[in-house]
N, C-alpha and C positions, 0 to 999 in steps of 0.2 A: 608880361600881357603876351598870350598863350599864343601859341602858331599852329599852325595846320599842319596836319602830317605832308601835305602834298599844296605849294603852294598857288602852284598853276595848275585849275580846271580840277581840284578832287570835288568840290557841289555837280561839278553836271557828267563826272565819271559816277559820282554817286546815285543821281537824278539816270543815267543810263542805266547802272545796273538795279534801278528798282524800276526801272520798264513800264510797265501798263500799272500794273498795283497800285492801290493807295495806300499814303504813307502808312494805314493805321495799320493795315492789312502787313505791310513786307516789315511793320515794327514788329508785329506780334509773330510773326513767322522766323523773326532774327531774336526773339528772347527780349527785344534793350524796349524804354521805351519811344511813341508816338513825340514826345515834345524835346529828345535827345535828335530821333533823329530825322526834325525840322531845323534841329540848329546847325547840325551838321553839313544840312544841306544851304543855310544861309552861311554859313560860315564865320558863326558867331562860336563853338564851342571845336575843340578838337576831341576825335574818338579815343578814347585808351587800347594799348592792342587786342585785346578780350574781345575792344568792341569792332574795334577793323574785322576783327579775323570773325564776327556774328555777320559784317554785313557783305561783309563779302562771300559766307558762308550760302548768303539767303538768296544774295542772288547768286550765287552760281559763276563769281569768277576769281578772278588769282588776285588772292590781296595783296601780291607787288604791284598787278596791273590797277589797284582803287590807291594805292598812294602813292606813285609815281608818275602813274599811263605807260608805265612798263611793264612787260612782266617779272618775276622771277625770274630766274637763273640759278646762281651758285646758292647755295643751302638752299633752293624749292623744297616742294613735295614731290614725290612721286608721280610724275603720272599712275593716274586710274581712283586717285585717291579723291575721300568724298569728306567735309571738314563740316561734322555737326557741334552747333554751339552748344557747349557746356555749362551746365548749375549743380555749382555744389552748394549743398546741403541743401536743395530748396524744396524738395517734397518730402514731407515727412508721412511717418505710417503712424503717427503716434499722437500724438496730441494737437502737432499742431507746424510748419513756421512764419518765418517771414513771408510778407508778398514777392510775388516772382521781382513783377519792377524794379528791388530794393536792392537785388545781387548783383553781383556781375557777375560777365558768362571769357570762361578760358573752349576753346574750342578740341573737340577729339578726331582723330582719323582714321576713316572705316574703309577698307573693300568698296570702293564703287558699284563693280556688280557684284559684291553679297546683299551692301544693305538693300541693292537692287529689287534683291530677290525677298524682301521680307514687306517694302510698299513702294512704289511709285511716283509719292509723294517729296521726294529726296529734300525739298526747300523748306516743306513742315517738319522736317525731325527736331527734336532737341535731348539731349540726354543729360539723366540728375541722378543727382547720389542720395539715398532713402536714410533716412531716420527713424528711430523707434522702432517698437515691436509687435505688430499692432501686424502687424500683415503676416505675419511670423505661422507659422515656418515657411512659405511659398516667398515670401523677401525677407529679410535680414537688413539691417544699417550696416551702409556702408556698401550692396551693393549698386551696381550701377541701374538706371534705364534704360532706353531709348523709346520712345515715346513720337507717335503720327499727332500731330497736329489740327490735322486736316480731321481727322475726327471728333475733333473741337465741338462742332456747330449739332452733337447729340449723340443718342447716348441708338447706335446702330445695333448693336450685338449686345450681351451681356459678355461682360470682362472687366479684367483690371483698366481701371482711369486713375489720372491723377489731374483733383478738379483742384477750385479754389472755393473753400469756405466763408464770407467777410474775411478776415484778415489772414486765414491761415489757406497753408495747400497740403493738402493731402493726396492719399495713393491709395485707393478703394474700392474696392470689388461692387460694380456697381449693376445694378439690375432689373429691366426694365419692369412697372408694374399697372396694371387696368387705370388709365384715370391722369395716364401722364406722370404720374408718378416714380420714385425712383428711391428702389433700394438700397442704402448704402451698407455694405458690411466689413468686419476682418475680416482673414483668417485664425487670426490669433482668437481661440473662444473666449477673451478675457475679459473680450472691447465688446459691449450689444452694437446691433444695429439700429440703425436709425431710417427713417423712410424726409425727403423728399420731396414738399410737394410745390404743382407745378405754378401754383400763384401765392406760395410764402412769402410775402414784399417783407417782412421782419430778417430776414436774410439775403445777402447777396452771393447766388450760386453759379459760378466758372466753371465751363470743364476746359480743362488744358490740353488733350490729348489720351491716348490711350497707348497702355505699353504694351509694345511687340516683340521687345528682346531686354534678357534681363544679363547682366556680367555678373561673376559669385564669384569672391575670395574660396578659394577648395581652404 
């Protein structure tokens, strides 16, 4: 029988970490499943280490405090760093990738003052790895993307977004068109553009977030 990472008060600390947000919104912010967060709150499942990092980052709390009720000291991250949930191989810039909820998370540390210059929505940040070549030369396989999931409720500007179409997660350039339509384009001319209709019931479409920073290997 598995044990919770902290038997005394872990669900209560997690509830305090979630705060006034709904479990659904908090799960979206962390990249974890809603059912998984509910199980952690009920004490019927034990979060993995990556999940603990995601939970703490999503609520802006110390991982050590979330696990034990005491702030970490020796071995803790230096002050001024912000942990962003990191999803390896989540975003595909080619034919597609597996669904978001089926992937585990890790954490990437960014200096808080620097990342705050990119966005004020620190709790809505996610880091992803690109696969595929459809966005070359702008994005290449292995590039790390920092996305702002706060922009997932629409397409407020013409930019590069991570989106889910049916069972695939893609990185594409989106452009608003008249009538609520969205043009989905690739920077690689070998890939054709296509249009998403506002009432296309044959497809399940969800915008995950807007790309605000790219880390490249030289």
